[in-house]
C-alpha positions as CSV (number, residue, x, y, z in Angstrom):
1,M,53.7,3.6,29.0
2,S,52.2,6.3,26.8
3,I,50.7,5.6,23.0
4,E,51.9,6.9,20.2
5,P,49.8,9.4,18.6
6,E,49.7,7.6,15.4
7,L,48.7,4.1,17.1
8,R,45.8,6.1,18.9
9,A,44.6,7.7,15.7
10,E,44.4,4.0,14.2
11,I,42.6,2.8,17.2
12,E,40.0,5.7,16.9
13,R,39.9,5.1,13.1
14,T,39.2,1.1,13.9
15,R,36.6,1.7,16.3
16,A,34.8,4.2,14.4
17,E,34.4,1.3,11.4
18,L,33.6,-1.1,13.8
19,G,30.5,1.4,15.1
20,E,29.3,1.5,11.4
21,T,29.9,-1.9,10.9
22,V,27.8,-2.8,14.1
23,E,25.2,-0.2,12.8
24,A,24.8,-1.8,9.3
25,L,24.4,-5.2,10.9
26,A,21.5,-4.3,13.2
27,A,19.7,-2.4,10.6
28,K,20.2,-5.9,8.4
29,A,18.6,-7.6,11.7
30,D,16.1,-5.6,12.4
31,L,13.4,-7.4,10.1
32,R,10.7,-5.4,11.5
33,A,11.7,-2.1,10.0
34,R,12.4,-4.1,6.4
35,L,8.9,-5.4,6.3
36,Q,7.4,-2.2,7.3
37,D,9.7,-0.7,4.5
38,S,8.6,-3.6,2.1
39,V,4.9,-3.1,2.8
40,A,5.1,0.9,2.5
41,D,6.5,0.2,-0.9
42,V,3.7,-2.2,-1.8
43,R,0.7,0.0,-0.4
44,A,2.5,2.8,-3.1
45,R,2.6,0.4,-6.1
46,L,-0.9,-0.3,-5.4
47,R,-1.8,3.0,-5.0
48,D,-0.5,4.0,-8.3
49,S,-2.0,1.0,-10.3
50,A,-5.6,1.7,-8.8
51,T,-4.9,5.4,-9.9
52,D,-4.0,4.4,-13.0
53,V,-7.1,2.3,-13.2
54,W,-9.4,4.5,-12.1
55,T,-8.0,6.9,-14.8
56,R,-8.5,4.6,-17.5
57,L,-11.9,3.9,-16.3
58,R,-13.2,7.5,-16.3
59,D,-11.3,8.0,-19.7
60,S,-13.3,5.0,-21.1
61,A,-16.3,6.3,-19.5
62,A,-15.7,9.8,-20.9
63,V,-15.4,7.8,-24.5
64,R,-18.4,5.8,-24.4
65,R,-20.5,8.8,-23.7
66,A,-19.0,10.9,-26.6
67,A,-18.6,8.4,-29.2
68,P,-20.8,5.4,-30.7
69,P,-20.8,2.0,-29.0
70,A,-18.4,0.3,-31.2
71,V,-15.7,2.8,-30.3
72,A,-16.5,2.7,-26.7
73,A,-16.2,-0.9,-26.8
74,V,-12.7,-1.1,-28.4
75,A,-11.9,1.5,-25.8
76,L,-12.5,-0.4,-23.1
77,A,-11.0,-3.8,-24.9
78,T,-8.1,-1.8,-25.1
79,G,-8.0,-0.6,-21.3
80,I,-8.8,-4.1,-20.0
81,V,-5.8,-5.5,-21.9
82,L,-3.6,-2.7,-20.7
83,V,-4.5,-3.4,-17.2
84,V,-4.1,-7.1,-17.4
85,R,-0.7,-6.7,-19.5
86,G,0.5,-4.2,-16.3
87,R,-0.3,-6.7,-13.7
88,R,1.5,-9.2,-15.5
89,R,4.9,-6.9,-15.2
């Protein structure tokens, strides 16, 4: 009882597809890995936001040293508005 080559090839393709499906399902079921990926994404976004805020504050301090107090106040208020607006997005 020999299996024809076409049928044998079809069986091998089906096994390969089934293996890929099982791997995909296992990846979706791995909640720990998915959670770790999410945490890493949030950390990266927070780090970027902190860098932006630090840069704005540093630039605002430079403006305060170089500009009259009214201009510094406007620059600081603008920075605060930008930070608050960024958090809402």
